[in-house]
PyMOL Python script that loads the backbone (N, CA, C, O; Angstrom):
from pymol import cmd

cmd.read_pdbstr("""\
ATOM      1  N   MET A   1       0.857  -1.172  -0.022  1.00  0.00           N
ATOM      2  CA  MET A   1       0.004  -0.007   0.020  1.00  0.00           C
ATOM      3  C   MET A   1       0.892   1.242   0.009  1.00  0.00           C
ATOM      4  O   MET A   1       1.945   1.263   0.647  1.00  0.00           O
ATOM      5  N   LYS A   2       0.466   2.278  -0.715  1.00  0.00           N
ATOM      6  CA  LYS A   2       1.221   3.487  -0.770  1.00  0.00           C
ATOM      7  C   LYS A   2       1.170   4.260   0.520  1.00  0.00           C
ATOM      8  O   LYS A   2       0.119   4.331   1.157  1.00  0.00           O
ATOM      9  N   SER A   3       2.253   4.827   0.911  1.00  0.00           N
ATOM     10  CA  SER A   3       2.245   5.659   2.116  1.00  0.00           C
ATOM     11  C   SER A   3       1.908   7.155   1.757  1.00  0.00           C
ATOM     12  O   SER A   3       2.153   7.602   0.637  1.00  0.00           O
ATOM     13  N   ASN A   4       1.375   7.855   2.685  1.00  0.00           N
ATOM     14  CA  ASN A   4       0.980   9.263   2.525  1.00  0.00           C
ATOM     15  C   ASN A   4      -0.070   9.507   1.510  1.00  0.00           C
ATOM     16  O   ASN A   4      -0.055  10.560   0.873  1.00  0.00           O
ATOM     17  N   THR A   5      -1.009   8.583   1.309  1.00  0.00           N
ATOM     18  CA  THR A   5      -2.103   8.802   0.377  1.00  0.00           C
ATOM     19  C   THR A   5      -3.368   9.336   1.050  1.00  0.00           C
ATOM     20  O   THR A   5      -4.238   9.906   0.391  1.00  0.00           O
ATOM     21  N   HIS A   6      -3.460   9.145   2.367  1.00  0.00           N
ATOM     22  CA  HIS A   6      -4.658   9.608   3.061  1.00  0.00           C
ATOM     23  C   HIS A   6      -4.429  10.965   3.646  1.00  0.00           C
ATOM     24  O   HIS A   6      -3.335  11.262   4.126  1.00  0.00           O
ATOM     25  N   PRO A   7      -5.477  11.825   3.616  1.00  0.00           N
ATOM     26  CA  PRO A   7      -5.290  13.202   4.188  1.00  0.00           C
ATOM     27  C   PRO A   7      -5.209  13.132   5.703  1.00  0.00           C
ATOM     28  O   PRO A   7      -5.692  12.189   6.331  1.00  0.00           O
ATOM     29  N   ASN A   8      -4.579  14.161   6.277  1.00  0.00           N
ATOM     30  CA  ASN A   8      -4.504  14.235   7.744  1.00  0.00           C
ATOM     31  C   ASN A   8      -5.872  14.561   8.289  1.00  0.00           C
ATOM     32  O   ASN A   8      -6.634  15.335   7.709  1.00  0.00           O
ATOM     33  N   SER A   9      -6.168  13.933   9.447  1.00  0.00           N
ATOM     34  CA  SER A   9      -7.453  14.224  10.092  1.00  0.00           C
ATOM     35  C   SER A   9      -7.182  14.380  11.590  1.00  0.00           C
ATOM     36  O   SER A   9      -6.182  13.888  12.112  1.00  0.00           O
ATOM     37  N   LYS A  10      -8.084  15.067  12.256  1.00  0.00           N
ATOM     38  CA  LYS A  10      -7.951  15.250  13.698  1.00  0.00           C
ATOM     39  C   LYS A  10      -9.336  15.211  14.338  1.00  0.00           C
ATOM     40  O   LYS A  10     -10.355  15.307  13.655  1.00  0.00           O
ATOM     41  N   GLU A  11      -9.352  15.069  15.660  1.00  0.00           N
ATOM     42  CA  GLU A  11     -10.618  15.015  16.352  1.00  0.00           C
ATOM     43  C   GLU A  11     -11.143  16.469  16.516  1.00  0.00           C
ATOM     44  O   GLU A  11     -10.408  17.394  16.862  1.00  0.00           O
ATOM     45  N   VAL A  12     -12.448  16.603  16.247  1.00  0.00           N
ATOM     46  CA  VAL A  12     -13.107  17.914  16.396  1.00  0.00           C
ATOM     47  C   VAL A  12     -14.381  17.737  17.133  1.00  0.00           C
ATOM     48  O   VAL A  12     -14.899  16.622  17.187  1.00  0.00           O
ATOM     49  N   THR A  13     -14.916  18.762  17.701  1.00  0.00           N
ATOM     50  CA  THR A  13     -16.196  18.759  18.392  1.00  0.00           C
ATOM     51  C   THR A  13     -17.286  19.285  17.465  1.00  0.00           C
ATOM     52  O   THR A  13     -17.162  20.372  16.901  1.00  0.00           O
ATOM     53  N   VAL A  14     -18.331  18.522  17.317  1.00  0.00           N
ATOM     54  CA  VAL A  14     -19.463  18.933  16.499  1.00  0.00           C
ATOM     55  C   VAL A  14     -20.593  19.306  17.452  1.00  0.00           C
ATOM     56  O   VAL A  14     -20.991  18.513  18.306  1.00  0.00           O
ATOM     57  N   THR A  15     -21.112  20.547  17.289  1.00  0.00           N
ATOM     58  CA  THR A  15     -22.164  21.072  18.148  1.00  0.00           C
ATOM     59  C   THR A  15     -23.411  21.332  17.368  1.00  0.00           C
ATOM     60  O   THR A  15     -23.363  22.029  16.355  1.00  0.00           O
ATOM     61  N   CYS A  16     -24.553  20.789  17.806  1.00  0.00           N
ATOM     62  CA  CYS A  16     -25.804  20.938  17.130  1.00  0.00           C
ATOM     63  C   CYS A  16     -26.568  22.136  17.705  1.00  0.00           C
ATOM     64  O   CYS A  16     -26.298  22.549  18.832  1.00  0.00           O
ATOM     65  N   SER A  17     -27.493  22.685  16.966  1.00  0.00           N
ATOM     66  CA  SER A  17     -28.267  23.855  17.474  1.00  0.00           C
ATOM     67  C   SER A  17     -29.202  23.452  18.620  1.00  0.00           C
ATOM     68  O   SER A  17     -29.711  24.328  19.319  1.00  0.00           O
ATOM     69  N   CYS A  18     -29.451  22.103  18.840  1.00  0.00           N
ATOM     70  CA  CYS A  18     -30.260  21.671  19.954  1.00  0.00           C
ATOM     71  C   CYS A  18     -29.453  21.556  21.248  1.00  0.00           C
ATOM     72  O   CYS A  18     -30.003  21.351  22.330  1.00  0.00           O
ATOM     73  N   GLY A  19     -28.096  21.699  21.102  1.00  0.00           N
ATOM     74  CA  GLY A  19     -27.225  21.638  22.253  1.00  0.00           C
ATOM     75  C   GLY A  19     -26.485  20.337  22.360  1.00  0.00           C
ATOM     76  O   GLY A  19     -25.606  20.220  23.213  1.00  0.00           O
ATOM     77  N   ASN A  20     -26.784  19.361  21.554  1.00  0.00           N
ATOM     78  CA  ASN A  20     -26.026  18.110  21.583  1.00  0.00           C
ATOM     79  C   ASN A  20     -24.663  18.318  20.959  1.00  0.00           C
ATOM     80  O   ASN A  20     -24.525  18.995  19.941  1.00  0.00           O
ATOM     81  N   ALA A  21     -23.644  17.719  21.593  1.00  0.00           N
ATOM     82  CA  ALA A  21     -22.289  17.805  21.135  1.00  0.00           C
ATOM     83  C   ALA A  21     -21.591  16.422  21.123  1.00  0.00           C
ATOM     84  O   ALA A  21     -21.795  15.614  22.028  1.00  0.00           O
ATOM     85  N   PHE A  22     -20.808  16.177  20.138  1.00  0.00           N
ATOM     86  CA  PHE A  22     -20.058  14.926  20.056  1.00  0.00           C
ATOM     87  C   PHE A  22     -18.750  15.119  19.381  1.00  0.00           C
ATOM     88  O   PHE A  22     -18.521  16.131  18.717  1.00  0.00           O
ATOM     89  N   VAL A  23     -17.851  14.119  19.549  1.00  0.00           N
ATOM     90  CA  VAL A  23     -16.491  14.224  18.980  1.00  0.00           C
ATOM     91  C   VAL A  23     -16.421  13.305  17.842  1.00  0.00           C
ATOM     92  O   VAL A  23     -16.938  12.191  17.917  1.00  0.00           O
ATOM     93  N   THR A  24     -15.803  13.713  16.780  1.00  0.00           N
ATOM     94  CA  THR A  24     -15.540  12.861  15.560  1.00  0.00           C
ATOM     95  C   THR A  24     -14.235  13.287  14.949  1.00  0.00           C
ATOM     96  O   THR A  24     -13.592  14.237  15.396  1.00  0.00           O
ATOM     97  N   ARG A  25     -13.846  12.547  13.888  1.00  0.00           N
ATOM     98  CA  ARG A  25     -12.592  12.855  13.187  1.00  0.00           C
ATOM     99  C   ARG A  25     -12.965  13.427  11.823  1.00  0.00           C
ATOM    100  O   ARG A  25     -13.894  12.964  11.160  1.00  0.00           O
ATOM    101  N   THR A  26     -12.214  14.443  11.431  1.00  0.00           N
ATOM    102  CA  THR A  26     -12.478  15.091  10.107  1.00  0.00           C
ATOM    103  C   THR A  26     -11.236  15.723   9.601  1.00  0.00           C
ATOM    104  O   THR A  26     -10.272  15.913  10.342  1.00  0.00           O
ATOM    105  N   THR A  27     -11.249  16.053   8.335  1.00  0.00           N
ATOM    106  CA  THR A  27     -10.156  16.792   7.730  1.00  0.00           C
ATOM    107  C   THR A  27     -10.393  18.293   7.759  1.00  0.00           C
ATOM    108  O   THR A  27      -9.552  19.052   7.278  1.00  0.00           O
ATOM    109  N   ALA A  28     -11.518  18.743   8.310  1.00  0.00           N
ATOM    110  CA  ALA A  28     -11.863  20.126   8.374  1.00  0.00           C
ATOM    111  C   ALA A  28     -10.960  20.960   9.238  1.00  0.00           C
ATOM    112  O   ALA A  28     -10.821  22.165   9.028  1.00  0.00           O
ATOM    113  N   MET A  29     -10.321  20.298  10.249  1.00  0.00           N
ATOM    114  CA  MET A  29      -9.342  20.917  11.105  1.00  0.00           C
ATOM    115  C   MET A  29      -9.919  22.026  11.986  1.00  0.00           C
ATOM    116  O   MET A  29      -9.157  22.843  12.503  1.00  0.00           O
ATOM    117  N   ARG A  30     -11.262  22.080  12.177  1.00  0.00           N
ATOM    118  CA  ARG A  30     -11.858  23.094  13.077  1.00  0.00           C
ATOM    119  C   ARG A  30     -13.135  22.520  13.654  1.00  0.00           C
ATOM    120  O   ARG A  30     -13.709  21.577  13.109  1.00  0.00           O
ATOM    121  N   ASP A  31     -13.566  23.086  14.740  1.00  0.00           N
ATOM    122  CA  ASP A  31     -14.846  22.628  15.281  1.00  0.00           C
ATOM    123  C   ASP A  31     -16.028  22.957  14.373  1.00  0.00           C
ATOM    124  O   ASP A  31     -16.015  23.983  13.693  1.00  0.00           O
ATOM    125  N   LEU A  32     -17.050  22.097  14.355  1.00  0.00           N
ATOM    126  CA  LEU A  32     -18.142  22.280  13.438  1.00  0.00           C
ATOM    127  C   LEU A  32     -19.428  22.636  14.180  1.00  0.00           C
ATOM    128  O   LEU A  32     -19.607  22.244  15.333  1.00  0.00           O
ATOM    129  N   SER A  33     -20.311  23.365  13.535  1.00  0.00           N
ATOM    130  CA  SER A  33     -21.607  23.726  14.124  1.00  0.00           C
ATOM    131  C   SER A  33     -22.683  23.304  13.067  1.00  0.00           C
ATOM    132  O   SER A  33     -22.616  23.711  11.907  1.00  0.00           O
ATOM    133  N   ILE A  34     -23.626  22.515  13.486  1.00  0.00           N
ATOM    134  CA  ILE A  34     -24.635  21.960  12.563  1.00  0.00           C
ATOM    135  C   ILE A  34     -26.028  22.334  12.999  1.00  0.00           C
ATOM    136  O   ILE A  34     -26.226  22.728  14.148  1.00  0.00           O
ATOM    137  N   ASP A  35     -27.008  22.220  12.108  1.00  0.00           N
ATOM    138  CA  ASP A  35     -28.347  22.556  12.447  1.00  0.00           C
ATOM    139  C   ASP A  35     -29.213  21.414  12.976  1.00  0.00           C
ATOM    140  O   ASP A  35     -30.058  21.630  13.845  1.00  0.00           O
ATOM    141  N   VAL A  36     -29.008  20.199  12.458  1.00  0.00           N
ATOM    142  CA  VAL A  36     -29.775  18.995  12.825  1.00  0.00           C
ATOM    143  C   VAL A  36     -28.844  17.846  13.028  1.00  0.00           C
ATOM    144  O   VAL A  36     -27.939  17.587  12.235  1.00  0.00           O
ATOM    145  N   CYS A  37     -29.099  17.139  14.152  1.00  0.00           N
ATOM    146  CA  CYS A  37     -28.275  15.926  14.446  1.00  0.00           C
ATOM    147  C   CYS A  37     -29.198  14.736  14.652  1.00  0.00           C
ATOM    148  O   CYS A  37     -30.406  14.863  14.447  1.00  0.00           O
ATOM    149  N   SER A  38     -28.667  13.579  15.053  1.00  0.00           N
ATOM    150  CA  SER A  38     -29.497  12.422  15.230  1.00  0.00           C
ATOM    151  C   SER A  38     -30.387  12.537  16.495  1.00  0.00           C
ATOM    152  O   SER A  38     -31.347  11.779  16.636  1.00  0.00           O
ATOM    153  N   GLN A  39     -30.078  13.466  17.399  1.00  0.00           N
ATOM    154  CA  GLN A  39     -30.911  13.644  18.601  1.00  0.00           C
ATOM    155  C   GLN A  39     -32.126  14.486  18.295  1.00  0.00           C
ATOM    156  O   GLN A  39     -33.120  14.367  19.010  1.00  0.00           O
ATOM    157  N   CYS A  40     -32.112  15.324  17.285  1.00  0.00           N
ATOM    158  CA  CYS A  40     -33.284  16.193  16.986  1.00  0.00           C
ATOM    159  C   CYS A  40     -33.836  16.016  15.563  1.00  0.00           C
ATOM    160  O   CYS A  40     -34.790  16.704  15.200  1.00  0.00           O
ATOM    161  N   HIS A  41     -33.265  15.114  14.746  1.00  0.00           N
ATOM    162  CA  HIS A  41     -33.781  14.926  13.428  1.00  0.00           C
ATOM    163  C   HIS A  41     -35.118  14.168  13.465  1.00  0.00           C
ATOM    164  O   HIS A  41     -35.216  13.170  14.179  1.00  0.00           O
ATOM    165  N   PRO A  42     -36.164  14.608  12.713  1.00  0.00           N
ATOM    166  CA  PRO A  42     -37.428  13.948  12.731  1.00  0.00           C
ATOM    167  C   PRO A  42     -37.418  12.456  12.419  1.00  0.00           C
ATOM    168  O   PRO A  42     -38.213  11.703  12.980  1.00  0.00           O
ATOM    169  N   PHE A  43     -36.559  12.035  11.562  1.00  0.00           N
ATOM    170  CA  PHE A  43     -36.485  10.608  11.213  1.00  0.00           C
ATOM    171  C   PHE A  43     -36.145   9.760  12.416  1.00  0.00           C
ATOM    172  O   PHE A  43     -36.699   8.673  12.578  1.00  0.00           O
ATOM    173  N   TYR A  44     -35.252  10.225  13.259  1.00  0.00           N
ATOM    174  CA  TYR A  44     -34.843   9.477  14.378  1.00  0.00           C
ATOM    175  C   TYR A  44     -35.731   9.663  15.632  1.00  0.00           C
ATOM    176  O   TYR A  44     -35.850   8.757  16.457  1.00  0.00           O
ATOM    177  N   THR A  45     -36.338  10.835  15.753  1.00  0.00           N
ATOM    178  CA  THR A  45     -37.142  11.130  16.927  1.00  0.00           C
ATOM    179  C   THR A  45     -38.614  10.797  16.728  1.00  0.00           C
ATOM    180  O   THR A  45     -39.337  10.590  17.703  1.00  0.00           O
ATOM    181  N   GLY A  46     -39.057  10.743  15.506  1.00  0.00           N
ATOM    182  CA  GLY A  46     -40.480  10.495  15.236  1.00  0.00           C
ATOM    183  C   GLY A  46     -41.373  11.726  15.348  1.00  0.00           C
ATOM    184  O   GLY A  46     -42.590  11.639  15.182  1.00  0.00           O
ATOM    185  N   LYS A  47     -40.758  12.874  15.630  1.00  0.00           N
ATOM    186  CA  LYS A  47     -41.524  14.094  15.771  1.00  0.00           C
ATOM    187  C   LYS A  47     -41.325  14.961  14.487  1.00  0.00           C
ATOM    188  O   LYS A  47     -40.217  15.117  13.973  1.00  0.00           O
ATOM    189  N   GLN A  48     -42.451  15.502  14.019  1.00  0.00           N
ATOM    190  CA  GLN A  48     -42.407  16.346  12.819  1.00  0.00           C
ATOM    191  C   GLN A  48     -42.074  17.752  13.221  1.00  0.00           C
ATOM    192  O   GLN A  48     -42.766  18.330  14.060  1.00  0.00           O
ATOM    193  N   LYS A  49     -41.031  18.328  12.649  1.00  0.00           N
ATOM    194  CA  LYS A  49     -40.620  19.701  12.992  1.00  0.00           C
ATOM    195  C   LYS A  49     -40.431  20.425  11.637  1.00  0.00           C
ATOM    196  O   LYS A  49     -39.563  20.076  10.837  1.00  0.00           O
ATOM    197  N   VAL A  50     -41.294  21.460  11.416  1.00  0.00           N
ATOM    198  CA  VAL A  50     -41.221  22.253  10.183  1.00  0.00           C
ATOM    199  C   VAL A  50     -40.283  23.395  10.408  1.00  0.00           C
ATOM    200  O   VAL A  50     -40.483  24.216  11.303  1.00  0.00           O
ATOM    201  N   VAL A  51     -39.271  23.448   9.608  1.00  0.00           N
ATOM    202  CA  VAL A  51     -38.313  24.596   9.688  1.00  0.00           C
ATOM    203  C   VAL A  51     -38.745  25.555   8.582  1.00  0.00           C
ATOM    204  O   VAL A  51     -38.532  25.299   7.397  1.00  0.00           O
ATOM    205  N   ASP A  52     -39.343  26.641   8.987  1.00  0.00           N
ATOM    206  CA  ASP A  52     -39.876  27.583   8.034  1.00  0.00           C
ATOM    207  C   ASP A  52     -38.920  28.779   7.921  1.00  0.00           C
ATOM    208  O   ASP A  52     -38.739  29.529   8.880  1.00  0.00           O
ATOM    209  N   THR A  53     -38.354  28.937   6.820  1.00  0.00           N
ATOM    210  CA  THR A  53     -37.420  29.998   6.580  1.00  0.00           C
ATOM    211  C   THR A  53     -38.125  31.121   5.804  1.00  0.00           C
ATOM    212  O   THR A  53     -38.562  30.927   4.669  1.00  0.00           O
ATOM    213  N   ALA A  54     -38.221  32.235   6.403  1.00  0.00           N
ATOM    214  CA  ALA A  54     -38.800  33.463   5.744  1.00  0.00           C
ATOM    215  C   ALA A  54     -40.326  33.202   5.367  1.00  0.00           C
ATOM    216  O   ALA A  54     -40.816  33.767   4.389  1.00  0.00           O
ATOM    217  N   GLY A  55     -41.025  32.380   6.121  1.00  0.00           N
ATOM    218  CA  GLY A  55     -42.466  32.258   5.888  1.00  0.00           C
ATOM    219  C   GLY A  55     -42.824  31.554   4.565  1.00  0.00           C
ATOM    220  O   GLY A  55     -43.900  31.806   4.022  1.00  0.00           O
ATOM    221  N   ARG A  56     -41.984  30.710   4.052  1.00  0.00           N
ATOM    222  CA  ARG A  56     -42.225  30.077   2.762  1.00  0.00           C
ATOM    223  C   ARG A  56     -43.339  29.128   2.785  1.00  0.00           C
ATOM    224  O   ARG A  56     -44.074  29.005   1.805  1.00  0.00           O
ATOM    225  N   VAL A  57     -43.511  28.398   3.947  1.00  0.00           N
ATOM    226  CA  VAL A  57     -44.632  27.447   4.087  1.00  0.00           C
ATOM    227  C   VAL A  57     -45.946  28.175   4.094  1.00  0.00           C
ATOM    228  O   VAL A  57     -46.891  27.764   3.420  1.00  0.00           O
ATOM    229  N   ASP A  58     -46.022  29.261   4.851  1.00  0.00           N
ATOM    230  CA  ASP A  58     -47.287  30.056   4.904  1.00  0.00           C
ATOM    231  C   ASP A  58     -47.563  30.694   3.550  1.00  0.00           C
ATOM    232  O   ASP A  58     -48.723  30.743   3.143  1.00  0.00           O
ATOM    233  N   LYS A  59     -46.572  31.176   2.841  1.00  0.00           N
ATOM    234  CA  LYS A  59     -46.826  31.723   1.510  1.00  0.00           C
ATOM    235  C   LYS A  59     -47.381  30.693   0.568  1.00  0.00           C
ATOM    236  O   LYS A  59     -48.255  31.002  -0.242  1.00  0.00           O
ATOM    237  N   PHE A  60     -46.874  29.424   0.659  1.00  0.00           N
ATOM    238  CA  PHE A  60     -47.379  28.353  -0.196  1.00  0.00           C
ATOM    239  C   PHE A  60     -48.823  28.030   0.161  1.00  0.00           C
ATOM    240  O   PHE A  60     -49.663  27.818  -0.714  1.00  0.00           O
ATOM    241  N   ARG A  61     -49.093  27.997   1.439  1.00  0.00           N
ATOM    242  CA  ARG A  61     -50.489  27.662   1.882  1.00  0.00           C
ATOM    243  C   ARG A  61     -51.474  28.727   1.454  1.00  0.00           C
ATOM    244  O   ARG A  61     -52.592  28.427   1.034  1.00  0.00           O
ATOM    245  N   GLN A  62     -51.030  30.030   1.569  1.00  0.00           N
ATOM    246  CA  GLN A  62     -51.928  31.082   1.145  1.00  0.00           C
ATOM    247  C   GLN A  62     -52.131  31.110  -0.362  1.00  0.00           C
ATOM    248  O   GLN A  62     -53.226  31.407  -0.839  1.00  0.00           O
ATOM    249  N   LYS A  63     -51.121  30.813  -1.084  1.00  0.00           N
ATOM    250  CA  LYS A  63     -51.204  30.796  -2.563  1.00  0.00           C
ATOM    251  C   LYS A  63     -52.153  29.780  -3.097  1.00  0.00           C
ATOM    252  O   LYS A  63     -52.926  30.049  -4.017  1.00  0.00           O
ATOM    253  N   TYR A  64     -52.094  28.552  -2.493  1.00  0.00           N
ATOM    254  CA  TYR A  64     -52.930  27.448  -2.996  1.00  0.00           C
ATOM    255  C   TYR A  64     -54.134  27.221  -2.064  1.00  0.00           C
ATOM    256  O   TYR A  64     -54.839  26.232  -2.265  1.00  0.00           O
ATOM    257  N   GLY A  65     -54.409  28.036  -1.096  1.00  0.00           N
ATOM    258  CA  GLY A  65     -55.555  27.947  -0.310  1.00  0.00           C
ATOM    259  C   GLY A  65     -55.659  26.676   0.609  1.00  0.00           C
ATOM    260  O   GLY A  65     -56.738  26.150   0.883  1.00  0.00           O
ATOM    261  N   LEU A  66     -54.503  26.253   1.037  1.00  0.00           N
ATOM    262  CA  LEU A  66     -54.473  25.077   1.902  1.00  0.00           C
ATOM    263  C   LEU A  66     -54.696  25.531   3.304  1.00  0.00           C
ATOM    264  O   LEU A  66     -54.205  26.591   3.694  1.00  0.00           O
ATOM    265  N   LYS A  67     -55.432  24.752   4.094  1.00  0.00           N
ATOM    266  CA  LYS A  67     -55.697  24.997   5.510  1.00  0.00           C
ATOM    267  C   LYS A  67     -54.774  24.176   6.326  1.00  0.00           C
ATOM    268  O   LYS A  67     -54.329  23.115   5.888  1.00  0.00           O
ATOM    269  N   ARG A  68     -54.472  24.636   7.504  1.00  0.00           N
ATOM    270  CA  ARG A  68     -53.596  23.883   8.448  1.00  0.00           C
ATOM    271  C   ARG A  68     -54.367  22.761   9.023  1.00  0.00           C
ATOM    272  O   ARG A  68     -53.838  22.001   9.833  1.00  0.00           O
TER     273      ARG A  68
END
""", "prot")
cmd.dss("prot")
cmd.show_as("cartoon", "prot")
cmd.util.cbc("prot")
cmd.orient("prot")
């Protein structure tokens, strides 16, 4: 096997917006901040959470006359 073919990686702390933090290895070389993790993602929790940016969901509902 060739030597020096893999990039250098180090341990970093990943922090979610829900407050969950964990340690992983990455080539990013800096701590990461994410929006959704396995502790708050709807697929893993079973809870539906609508992330509405700039009222896009409401605009869609008003445009097509959909009720909540």
